[in-house]
FIROMI-735959 format. One record per residue (C-alpha): residue number from 1; residue in one letter; x, y, z. Coordinates in Angstrom, 1 decimal, decimal comma. Example, Ala and Ser with C-alpha at 12.3 -4.5 7.8 and 13.67 -1.06 7.14 Angstrom:
2
pos / code / X / Y / Z
1 / A / 12,3 / -4,5 / 7,8
2 / S / 13,7 / -1,1 / 7,1
This chain:
410
pos / code / X / Y / Z
1 / M / 0,1 / -0,4 / -0,1
2 / S / 1,6 / 3,2 / -1,2
3 / H / 0,9 / 6,6 / 0,9
4 / L / 0,5 / 9,4 / -1,7
5 / L / 2,5 / 13,0 / 0,1
6 / V / 2,0 / 14,5 / -3,4
7 / G / 3,4 / 18,0 / -3,3
8 / A / 3,5 / 18,0 / -7,4
9 / V / 0,7 / 20,4 / -8,1
10 / S / 1,4 / 23,2 / -4,8
11 / A / 4,1 / 23,5 / -2,6
12 / V / 1,6 / 23,0 / 0,6
13 / G / 1,3 / 19,7 / 1,1
14 / P / -1,9 / 17,9 / 2,7
15 / P / -2,4 / 18,7 / 6,4
16 / V / -1,2 / 16,8 / 9,4
17 / G / -2,9 / 13,5 / 9,9
18 / V / -4,4 / 13,5 / 6,4
19 / A / -2,9 / 11,0 / 3,6
20 / A / -3,8 / 8,9 / 0,6
21 / R / -3,5 / 6,0 / -0,6
22 / V / -3,9 / 3,6 / -3,7
23 / L / -5,1 / 0,6 / -3,0
24 / T / -5,1 / -2,7 / -5,6
25 / V / -7,8 / -5,0 / -5,4
26 / E / -5,8 / -7,5 / -3,8
27 / E / -5,1 / -4,8 / -0,9
28 / I / -8,8 / -4,8 / -0,4
29 / G / -8,2 / -7,0 / 3,1
30 / E / -10,1 / -7,0 / 6,3
31 / R / -9,4 / -3,8 / 7,7
32 / E / -9,7 / -1,7 / 4,6
33 / H / -13,4 / -3,7 / 3,6
34 / R / -14,4 / -2,4 / 7,2
35 / L / -13,1 / 1,3 / 7,0
36 / W / -14,9 / 1,1 / 3,5
37 / R / -18,3 / 0,2 / 4,5
38 / R / -18,2 / 2,7 / 7,0
39 / L / -17,5 / 5,2 / 4,7
40 / A / -20,1 / 3,8 / 2,6
41 / E / -22,4 / 4,6 / 5,2
42 / E / -21,8 / 7,6 / 6,7
43 / A / -21,7 / 8,9 / 2,6
44 / A / -25,3 / 7,9 / 2,3
45 / V / -26,8 / 10,7 / 4,4
46 / S / -25,1 / 13,3 / 1,7
47 / S / -26,6 / 14,8 / -1,4
48 / C / -23,2 / 12,9 / -3,3
49 / T / -24,2 / 9,3 / -2,0
50 / N / -23,2 / 6,4 / -4,8
51 / V / -24,6 / 2,9 / -4,1
52 / F / -22,2 / 2,2 / -6,7
53 / F / -19,1 / 3,0 / -5,5
54 / G / -19,9 / 1,0 / -2,4
55 / P / -18,3 / -2,2 / -1,4
56 / D / -21,3 / -4,6 / -2,0
57 / M / -21,2 / -3,2 / -6,2
58 / L / -18,3 / -2,0 / -6,6
59 / L / -15,7 / -5,0 / -4,9
60 / P / -17,8 / -7,8 / -7,2
61 / A / -17,2 / -5,7 / -10,2
62 / W / -13,5 / -4,9 / -9,2
63 / R / -13,3 / -8,6 / -8,9
64 / L / -15,3 / -9,7 / -11,6
65 / L / -15,4 / -7,5 / -14,8
66 / D / -13,3 / -8,1 / -17,9
67 / D / -12,5 / -4,4 / -17,9
68 / A / -11,5 / -3,8 / -14,8
69 / A / -7,8 / -5,0 / -15,1
70 / G / -5,6 / -1,7 / -13,9
71 / V / -8,2 / -0,5 / -11,5
72 / E / -7,0 / 1,3 / -8,5
73 / L / -9,4 / 2,7 / -5,7
74 / L / -8,0 / 6,4 / -4,5
75 / V / -8,5 / 6,7 / -0,9
76 / V / -8,1 / 9,8 / 1,3
77 / E / -8,0 / 8,9 / 5,0
78 / R / -7,6 / 10,8 / 8,1
79 / D / -6,7 / 9,9 / 12,0
80 / D / -9,5 / 9,2 / 13,9
81 / H / -8,0 / 8,5 / 17,3
82 / G / -11,5 / 7,2 / 18,3
83 / E / -12,1 / 5,0 / 15,7
84 / E / -10,7 / 1,2 / 16,2
85 / D / -8,1 / 1,6 / 13,4
86 / G / -6,9 / 4,9 / 14,6
87 / R / -7,6 / 6,0 / 10,6
88 / R / -11,1 / 6,6 / 8,3
89 / W / -11,8 / 7,2 / 5,6
90 / V / -13,4 / 9,9 / 4,0
91 / L / -13,2 / 9,9 / 0,4
92 / A / -12,8 / 7,3 / -2,1
93 / V / -13,1 / 6,8 / -6,0
94 / P / -11,8 / 3,9 / -8,4
95 / L / -9,3 / 5,2 / -11,1
96 / A / -9,2 / 3,2 / -14,4
97 / S / -5,9 / 3,1 / -15,8
98 / P / -4,3 / 5,4 / -17,8
99 / S / -6,4 / 5,8 / -21,5
100 / R / -7,0 / 8,5 / -24,2
101 / P / -10,6 / 9,1 / -24,3
102 / W / -12,2 / 9,6 / -26,8
103 / R / -8,5 / 8,9 / -28,4
104 / H / -7,5 / 12,4 / -27,5
105 / P / -3,3 / 12,7 / -27,8
106 / V / -3,0 / 13,0 / -23,9
107 / R / -3,2 / 10,3 / -21,7
108 / M / -5,0 / 10,7 / -18,5
109 / R / -6,3 / 8,5 / -15,6
110 / G / -10,3 / 8,8 / -15,8
111 / T / -13,3 / 7,7 / -12,6
112 / W / -13,6 / 4,1 / -13,4
113 / Q / -17,4 / 3,5 / -14,4
114 / H / -18,2 / 0,2 / -16,0
115 / S / -21,1 / -0,5 / -17,9
116 / Q / -23,4 / -1,3 / -15,6
117 / A / -22,3 / 1,9 / -12,7
118 / F / -24,4 / 5,0 / -13,7
119 / L / -23,3 / 7,9 / -11,1
120 / G / -19,2 / 8,3 / -10,6
121 / S / -19,6 / 11,1 / -7,7
122 / P / -16,9 / 10,2 / -5,2
123 / L / -17,9 / 8,4 / -1,9
124 / V / -17,4 / 11,3 / 1,0
125 / L / -18,3 / 12,0 / 4,6
126 / P / -20,5 / 14,9 / 4,8
127 / D / -17,9 / 16,3 / 6,9
128 / A / -15,2 / 16,3 / 4,4
129 / T / -13,3 / 19,3 / 4,2
130 / D / -11,3 / 21,5 / 1,6
131 / A / -8,2 / 20,5 / 2,7
132 / E / -9,3 / 16,5 / 1,9
133 / W / -10,8 / 17,4 / -1,0
134 / S / -7,4 / 18,7 / -2,2
135 / A / -5,3 / 15,7 / -0,8
136 / L / -7,5 / 13,7 / -3,1
137 / V / -6,4 / 16,0 / -6,4
138 / R / -3,0 / 16,1 / -5,5
139 / A / -3,2 / 12,1 / -5,0
140 / V / -4,7 / 11,6 / -8,4
141 / A / -1,9 / 14,3 / -9,8
142 / G / 0,7 / 11,5 / -8,2
143 / T / -0,1 / 8,6 / -10,3
144 / G / 1,6 / 10,5 / -13,1
145 / A / -1,9 / 11,9 / -15,2
146 / A / -1,7 / 14,9 / -16,8
147 / A / -5,8 / 14,8 / -16,3
148 / W / -8,0 / 13,6 / -14,1
149 / L / -11,4 / 12,8 / -16,3
150 / A / -14,0 / 12,8 / -13,6
151 / T / -17,2 / 11,3 / -15,0
152 / D / -21,1 / 11,3 / -14,2
153 / L / -20,8 / 14,2 / -11,3
154 / D / -23,4 / 14,8 / -9,0
155 / G / -23,7 / 18,6 / -9,3
156 / S / -22,9 / 19,7 / -5,4
157 / C / -19,6 / 17,1 / -6,0
158 / A / -18,1 / 18,7 / -9,0
159 / R / -18,5 / 22,0 / -7,7
160 / R / -16,4 / 20,7 / -4,5
161 / L / -14,1 / 19,2 / -7,1
162 / E / -13,7 / 22,4 / -9,1
163 / Q / -13,1 / 24,2 / -5,8
164 / A / -10,3 / 21,8 / -5,1
165 / A / -8,6 / 21,9 / -8,2
166 / A / -8,9 / 25,8 / -8,0
167 / R / -7,2 / 26,3 / -4,5
168 / L / -4,6 / 24,5 / -5,6
169 / G / -4,2 / 26,5 / -9,2
170 / L / -5,1 / 23,8 / -11,4
171 / P / -7,6 / 24,6 / -14,6
172 / T / -11,4 / 22,7 / -15,2
173 / R / -13,5 / 22,4 / -17,7
174 / R / -17,0 / 20,7 / -17,7
175 / I / -16,9 / 18,4 / -20,4
176 / D / -20,9 / 17,5 / -20,0
177 / D / -23,9 / 18,9 / -17,6
178 / H / -26,9 / 17,6 / -18,1
179 / R / -30,2 / 17,1 / -15,9
180 / R / -31,3 / 13,4 / -15,1
181 / A / -34,6 / 12,5 / -14,7
182 / V / -35,7 / 11,9 / -10,9
183 / T / -38,7 / 11,8 / -8,6
184 / R / -38,1 / 13,7 / -5,3
185 / R / -40,5 / 13,1 / -2,3
186 / R / -44,0 / 14,2 / -2,2
187 / E / -46,3 / 14,5 / 1,3
188 / S / -48,9 / 12,2 / -0,8
189 / N / -48,4 / 9,0 / -3,2
190 / D / -49,6 / 11,1 / -6,0
191 / Y / -46,5 / 10,7 / -8,6
192 / A / -48,4 / 10,2 / -11,2
193 / T / -50,3 / 12,9 / -11,3
194 / L / -47,6 / 15,6 / -11,7
195 / T / -46,7 / 13,8 / -15,5
196 / I / -49,2 / 12,2 / -16,7
197 / S / -53,0 / 13,1 / -17,8
198 / G / -56,0 / 12,3 / -16,1
199 / K / -56,4 / 10,8 / -19,9
200 / N / -53,1 / 8,2 / -19,7
201 / R / -53,8 / 7,7 / -16,6
202 / K / -57,5 / 5,8 / -17,2
203 / E / -55,7 / 4,1 / -20,0
204 / L / -53,3 / 3,0 / -18,2
205 / R / -55,3 / 1,7 / -15,6
206 / R / -57,4 / 0,0 / -18,6
207 / L / -54,2 / -1,8 / -20,2
208 / R / -53,3 / -3,3 / -16,3
209 / R / -57,0 / -5,1 / -16,6
210 / R / -56,8 / -5,9 / -19,8
211 / L / -53,0 / -7,3 / -19,4
212 / G / -54,5 / -9,4 / -16,0
213 / D / -57,7 / -10,9 / -18,3
214 / E / -55,2 / -11,9 / -21,0
215 / A / -52,5 / -13,4 / -19,3
216 / D / -55,2 / -14,8 / -16,4
217 / G / -54,2 / -12,7 / -13,3
218 / V / -51,4 / -9,7 / -12,6
219 / E / -49,8 / -8,5 / -9,8
220 / T / -46,2 / -7,0 / -8,3
221 / V / -44,2 / -8,5 / -6,2
222 / D / -40,5 / -7,5 / -4,6
223 / L / -38,8 / -11,0 / -4,9
224 / A / -35,9 / -9,8 / -2,8
225 / E / -38,1 / -9,1 / 0,4
226 / G / -36,9 / -11,6 / 2,8
227 / A / -35,3 / -13,6 / 0,8
228 / G / -31,9 / -15,3 / 1,2
229 / A / -28,8 / -15,8 / -1,1
230 / D / -30,2 / -18,7 / -3,2
231 / D / -33,3 / -17,1 / -3,7
232 / V / -32,2 / -13,7 / -4,5
233 / R / -29,3 / -15,5 / -7,1
234 / D / -32,4 / -17,2 / -8,8
235 / A / -34,6 / -14,1 / -9,1
236 / A / -31,5 / -12,0 / -10,7
237 / R / -31,1 / -14,9 / -13,4
238 / Q / -34,7 / -14,8 / -13,7
239 / F / -33,8 / -10,9 / -14,7
240 / L / -30,9 / -11,9 / -16,7
241 / D / -32,7 / -14,2 / -18,7
242 / L / -35,7 / -11,9 / -19,1
243 / E / -33,6 / -8,9 / -20,5
244 / A / -31,7 / -11,5 / -22,6
245 / K / -35,2 / -11,7 / -24,6
246 / G / -35,6 / -8,4 / -25,4
247 / W / -34,3 / -5,9 / -28,2
248 / K / -30,7 / -5,9 / -25,4
249 / G / -30,7 / -9,6 / -26,6
250 / A / -31,0 / -9,2 / -29,6
251 / D / -27,9 / -6,0 / -29,8
252 / G / -25,5 / -8,4 / -27,7
253 / G / -26,1 / -5,5 / -24,8
254 / A / -28,1 / -7,7 / -22,7
255 / M / -25,9 / -8,9 / -19,5
256 / A / -26,5 / -12,3 / -19,8
257 / S / -24,5 / -12,3 / -23,3
258 / H / -21,2 / -11,4 / -21,0
259 / D / -20,4 / -14,3 / -18,5
260 / D / -18,5 / -11,6 / -16,3
261 / Q / -21,3 / -8,8 / -16,2
262 / A / -24,0 / -11,5 / -15,5
263 / R / -21,6 / -13,0 / -12,7
264 / F / -21,3 / -9,4 / -11,4
265 / F / -24,7 / -8,6 / -11,5
266 / E / -25,4 / -11,9 / -9,4
267 / E / -23,0 / -11,2 / -6,9
268 / A / -24,0 / -7,4 / -6,2
269 / C / -27,3 / -8,2 / -5,8
270 / V / -27,0 / -11,1 / -3,3
271 / A / -24,7 / -8,6 / -1,7
272 / L / -27,0 / -5,6 / -1,8
273 / A / -30,1 / -7,6 / -0,7
274 / S / -28,0 / -9,3 / 2,9
275 / R / -27,9 / -5,6 / 3,7
276 / G / -31,6 / -4,8 / 2,4
277 / D / -30,5 / -2,3 / -0,1
278 / L / -32,2 / -4,4 / -3,2
279 / Q / -36,0 / -4,5 / -4,5
280 / L / -36,2 / -6,9 / -7,1
281 / L / -40,0 / -6,1 / -8,5
282 / C / -41,4 / -8,7 / -11,2
283 / L / -44,6 / -7,6 / -12,4
284 / R / -46,0 / -11,3 / -12,7
285 / V / -48,3 / -12,8 / -14,6
286 / G / -50,9 / -15,6 / -13,9
287 / D / -48,3 / -18,4 / -14,7
288 / G / -46,1 / -16,8 / -12,7
289 / S / -43,5 / -15,7 / -15,7
290 / P / -42,5 / -12,0 / -15,5
291 / A / -44,1 / -9,0 / -17,7
292 / A / -41,5 / -6,6 / -16,3
293 / M / -39,2 / -6,5 / -14,0
294 / G / -37,5 / -3,8 / -11,9
295 / V / -34,2 / -4,1 / -10,0
296 / N / -34,2 / -0,5 / -7,2
297 / V / -31,0 / -0,4 / -5,4
298 / R / -30,4 / 2,2 / -2,6
299 / S / -27,9 / 4,4 / -0,6
300 / G / -29,2 / 6,4 / 2,2
301 / A / -32,4 / 8,1 / 1,3
302 / T / -31,8 / 8,0 / -2,5
303 / V / -33,4 / 5,3 / -4,5
304 / S / -31,9 / 4,3 / -8,2
305 / T / -33,9 / 2,5 / -10,6
306 / W / -30,5 / 0,2 / -11,3
307 / K / -32,4 / -2,4 / -15,0
308 / I / -35,5 / -2,9 / -16,3
309 / A / -36,5 / -5,4 / -18,4
310 / Y / -39,8 / -6,5 / -19,8
311 / D / -40,9 / -9,5 / -22,0
312 / E / -42,2 / -8,2 / -25,6
313 / R / -45,2 / -10,4 / -25,6
314 / W / -46,7 / -8,0 / -23,4
315 / S / -45,6 / -4,8 / -24,8
316 / A / -48,9 / -3,7 / -26,5
317 / Y / -49,8 / -3,1 / -22,3
318 / S / -46,9 / -1,0 / -21,5
319 / P / -45,8 / -2,9 / -18,9
320 / G / -42,4 / -1,1 / -18,2
321 / V / -44,7 / 1,8 / -17,8
322 / Q / -46,7 / -0,4 / -15,4
323 / L / -43,9 / -1,2 / -12,9
324 / T / -42,6 / 2,6 / -13,0
325 / L / -45,4 / 3,5 / -11,4
326 / D / -45,7 / 0,8 / -8,9
327 / C / -41,8 / 1,9 / -8,4
328 / F / -43,1 / 4,9 / -7,7
329 / S / -45,5 / 3,9 / -4,9
330 / S / -42,6 / 1,2 / -3,2
331 / F / -40,2 / 4,0 / -3,4
332 / H / -43,0 / 6,3 / -1,1
333 / D / -43,7 / 3,7 / 1,1
334 / S / -39,8 / 2,9 / 2,0
335 / G / -39,6 / 6,6 / 3,1
336 / A / -36,7 / 7,7 / 0,5
337 / D / -35,9 / 11,2 / -0,1
338 / V / -35,2 / 10,6 / -3,9
339 / L / -36,0 / 8,2 / -7,3
340 / D / -33,4 / 8,4 / -9,4
341 / S / -33,9 / 7,0 / -12,9
342 / C / -30,2 / 6,6 / -13,5
343 / A / -31,0 / 6,9 / -17,5
344 / K / -29,6 / 8,9 / -19,9
345 / P / -30,5 / 12,5 / -21,6
346 / G / -33,3 / 12,5 / -23,9
347 / H / -34,5 / 8,8 / -22,2
348 / D / -38,6 / 9,1 / -23,2
349 / M / -39,9 / 7,3 / -21,0
350 / A / -37,9 / 8,4 / -17,7
351 / E / -38,1 / 12,1 / -18,5
352 / R / -41,9 / 11,5 / -19,3
353 / L / -42,7 / 10,3 / -16,2
354 / H / -40,4 / 11,7 / -13,3
355 / P / -41,3 / 15,5 / -12,5
356 / D / -37,8 / 16,4 / -10,9
357 / R / -34,3 / 16,7 / -12,1
358 / R / -30,5 / 16,6 / -10,6
359 / R / -27,3 / 17,7 / -12,2
360 / I / -25,1 / 15,7 / -13,2
361 / A / -21,5 / 17,1 / -14,9
362 / T / -18,7 / 15,6 / -15,9
363 / V / -15,3 / 17,5 / -14,9
364 / A / -11,8 / 17,1 / -16,3
365 / V / -9,2 / 18,5 / -14,2
366 / G / -5,5 / 19,5 / -15,9
367 / L / -2,8 / 18,0 / -13,4
368 / G / 0,4 / 18,6 / -15,3
369 / P / 2,3 / 22,1 / -15,3
370 / A / 1,7 / 22,6 / -19,1
371 / R / 0,2 / 19,0 / -20,5
372 / G / -2,4 / 19,1 / -18,1
373 / T / -3,5 / 22,9 / -19,2
374 / V / -3,4 / 21,7 / -23,1
375 / S / -5,4 / 18,6 / -22,5
376 / V / -8,4 / 20,2 / -20,2
377 / G / -8,6 / 23,4 / -23,1
378 / T / -8,7 / 20,8 / -25,5
379 / L / -11,0 / 18,3 / -24,6
380 / V / -14,1 / 20,2 / -25,8
381 / P / -13,1 / 21,4 / -29,1
382 / W / -11,4 / 17,5 / -29,8
383 / L / -15,1 / 15,9 / -29,0
384 / R / -16,7 / 18,2 / -31,2
385 / L / -14,5 / 18,0 / -34,4
386 / R / -14,8 / 14,0 / -33,7
387 / D / -18,7 / 14,7 / -33,8
388 / R / -18,7 / 16,3 / -36,7
389 / A / -16,7 / 13,7 / -37,7
390 / R / -18,8 / 10,9 / -36,8
391 / R / -22,0 / 12,6 / -38,3
392 / A / -20,0 / 12,8 / -41,8
393 / L / -19,5 / 9,1 / -41,8
394 / V / -22,6 / 8,6 / -40,8
395 / A / -24,0 / 10,7 / -43,7
396 / I / -21,6 / 9,0 / -45,8
397 / R / -22,9 / 5,2 / -45,0
398 / T / -26,4 / 6,3 / -45,0
399 / H / -26,0 / 7,2 / -49,2
400 / R / -24,1 / 4,1 / -50,1
401 / P / -26,6 / 2,3 / -51,9
402 / D / -24,3 / -1,2 / -51,8
403 / R / -24,1 / -1,2 / -47,5
404 / P / -26,8 / -3,0 / -45,7
405 / R / -29,1 / -1,0 / -43,8
406 / G / -30,1 / -2,0 / -40,2
407 / R / -30,6 / -0,4 / -36,8
408 / H / -26,3 / -0,4 / -36,0
409 / Q / -25,5 / 1,4 / -39,2
410 / A / -25,0 / 5,3 / -36,8
């Protein structure tokens, strides 16, 4: 385990009692797991809470996913003599191995977000100081990268990171800044009335009745509630099978199409369920098969819609929308404050059904003296140039009469 006492970006090092460490997955022992768990639990009360970077989700991803090679966990810790270990983790973020994102000529470190992680905010204690945030940035600089690409940050985390960089005299640039569909808690469980007209709500009720008539009954159950590890694993596999039967299976994007992703999904579900942080909602028809399934994961007062899939045989009855409406009810009953859709910008169903928004930003931080400044300054025009080139290539391919057409042409 290497302590990083980094002074490359500033003459002033971290405060006494604060240190940063870079850990490999092999170095996560019982002590580290305990400190990580404590951080995740205490971070859950902040707006930066991130279920994807807690040990229940990140550790199986780190151990099982094919693209986890070279990933390291960067940790800022402080002295805490009241703790058993005498130390306390304050911030933690996984870093991917150095790369050239979007084929940019300068190598950077990026926050590691695998394809099933939909938030990139570091785990952070609510009382983390400015100096501890600055220690995080110093530590990334200490890995030798010219820049840090911090992806999909909650808006408040993005501001803290930008402020930390500014204190160290480092440039930052927001590469992406968008608003993601969420639902915030109201006093009463009438969320559907906020976004769906009375006429459309009536039509959805009619479709649900017709689904029940056609399928000899319909009900929504939580397959994770009170379930043991084996039952949770069976329910997770049922979701994998359902997802694979739909368009993601046809596109090769279903988790079941990739052994490493399927194993990770099962292990994460079992770990989350053991702590009561998993919902496996199933819109079940009369023969016991799922018309739709949704996987929700919880961290503190935030519930995140991790995955959803439906049986296309029942698509005429809008099973995905029906399950989302049931999800609103379970969210309200849970006492949570925020239901995060985890959807990309422009996702039609999420933006139609969720009335609120949260800010999500990707921030590039220059770490070099020169290379870092140049790399951050060129990222936005570089991306614009690549987008123009991609659009031109699509236009050329579209107008080639000898090229087969299909949904994958873009």
